[in-house]
C-alpha positions, 0 to 999 in steps of 0.5 A: 420642308416649310421651315426650310423654305421660310429660311430660304425666302428670309435669306433671299429677302436680306441678300443684296444680290437678290432681295429686290427680285423677292420683294416684288413678289405679290403672293409670297404664300403661293410662291412658298407653296410652289417652292415647298412642292418643288423641293418635296417632289425633288426629294421623292416626297408625295406632293406633285409640283404644280408650278411652271417649269424652270424655263417658263418660270424664269423666262424674261427675268434675265437672272445673272450668274451672280444672282443665281450663285447668291440664291444657291448660297442662300439655299445651302445656308438654309439647308445647313441651318436646318440640319439637312444631311450632306447627301441630301444637300449634294442632291439638291445642289446637283438638281439646282445646277442641272437647271442652271441653263433654264434660269440664267439669262433666259 
């Protein structure tokens, strides 16, 4: 999971549509920890997610549809790079799309 999250963040940091948002993160280690928890909890793993809900985490950021899709592309690319099974990728994509309303333009 740590490698997957590292790859997602690395992709975000070079993606021109979202990189400025990620370059501004002051405590990247903490952010990566929360993303690991989120993905692990979402995949049925034992860690509990200790971060904010998606709406609270993204409120006031005014994330556009293009930024959201760019971030999704980075996540899918990282899953492909790490050999994540198709069923698991579909589950992650479904979860992220279900949260779309709590991320875009809030």
